[in-house]
Phi, psi and omega in degrees: 000140178273148174277119183303323181293326178291317177297319179297320179298315179299312181297319183291322177297317179294319180293317184274343181058032184191131181292321182294314179294325177297318179296319179296319181294325181267359178060044175226176179278160178296324179294327178295321177298312180299319181295319180295319179292321178298317179296322179293320178296321178293325181295315183269350178071026180215153172289136184249344186225130174265114186274067176245185174241113003282159176297136182227144173279142174288178178303317178294320178297323179295322177298317181289325177299314179298316180300314182299314183291326176293317179297319180298319180291317179294323179297318178297320180295319180295316180297320179294324180289323180290323181211089183300336182277334185289132174284112187268006181096166184279136177256133181268124177256112178263120187228137177261127183225155166277155188298323183292322176296317180298323184280347185241280195254357183293311183297315175302328181293318188260001181304315178299323180294320179293326178288330186270338186228158176273089188239139170249130180269140172230091186267129177245123186260131175206170177298147182298341176278351187243346189296335180298333179296328177296322178288319180297323183278353181086006181287333181227159178268346178198159180208155171259125189223159175274355180271140178258011182262111182288145173283161178300131179082014182231154171269156171231119183240122178292134181256319183152190185241131175258120185262123181251137176233151178277113185241156178206168178276158177302321180293326176295315179299319181293323183282315188255330186230052182296335180262007182096175184271124171211175185302321183288313184289327182291339177297335183259000184257119182292141180256153174251125175247153177288309174199188184292345178271349184286108185257001185297313180297320180299312181297317182296308184293329177286318183291318187260340183228005177056038177256144181245159174305135185102341177279349183212159179272158179211145168271156171234116185231099184278051177210123183300320182290312181291328175306309181290320181300319179297321179291316179299324181282356172090019183261356180184174175238150183200167180275121182232137180288150183304325184292352180252000192236002185306308182289323181295324179283317182293330179276350180085006179290331177229154176226159178280121182297321181222082185307135180097341178263135180200167172242128177261114184255113178287143179236136181229146176261120177252130185213150178305146178277076181240139174272059180251124183306321182295318178295320180292322179293320178297316179300315180297317181297317180292319180296319181291319179290326177300323178296330182277320191253346180250157176285146179286151178300332182296338178284344183228078185303333181296337177265090183298127178289124181287157172290144177298128179264133180231000000 
């Protein structure tokens, strides 16, 4: 049997990325945190934590992190079922999201859940092509991903399609693309990327203009809001989802660099296969909000809607 306090110490250190902050959060000494993790490592006979920056769980540590978070969620569900009136304490929901989802429809989706339950959010942001790794490593209990392939022990629920277009300001078009977008003119027009993992601009320019990374210059702005602001101010062009651009396009602040060309990015909710009411409620909330804010798969037949995995 595992000692719950030892598992909690490991999880908190990984979440806080710092032994001192983990100790403060658990109201124990830093040496107590170290001792609990050491005892857990001795129990399983393996190193559980890679003490680098950032702190990372080993493969064995990831297994224990997933186990701890699943137990914590199930424990909360059991307590609520035994006594619905009793305040069972705050449950931490660790979720992996892409930045655009976080900036647009995620909060409206979970607002009712936050009002109904004592929940603490722990959001980890990564590219939609990368978020599944957070679920695989046990860092999150669910993630929104562009992949339709479920991990072992997880459900995969289709949410909808996020449509991205290459947009720029009128002044940017006048300065860099006065003759319109083509392979030659785009080589001189700076692109805006979210970070080095952001492949949307790369895919778009390669698919429609046969341009490769290195053929054009790019800014890197790891903030969804500032990303758009830089484009509106005329310093670059970038891929922005339709749900963020209705007013910007109608007001003329942004224009489509190559009308008719777009990337349709499918989004899926991957979540642990747990019979926990809170997890099921979260899944339902995301699926319903996805119907409101994302395009349906039926609009993009090339993106085959996967069967719901249970």
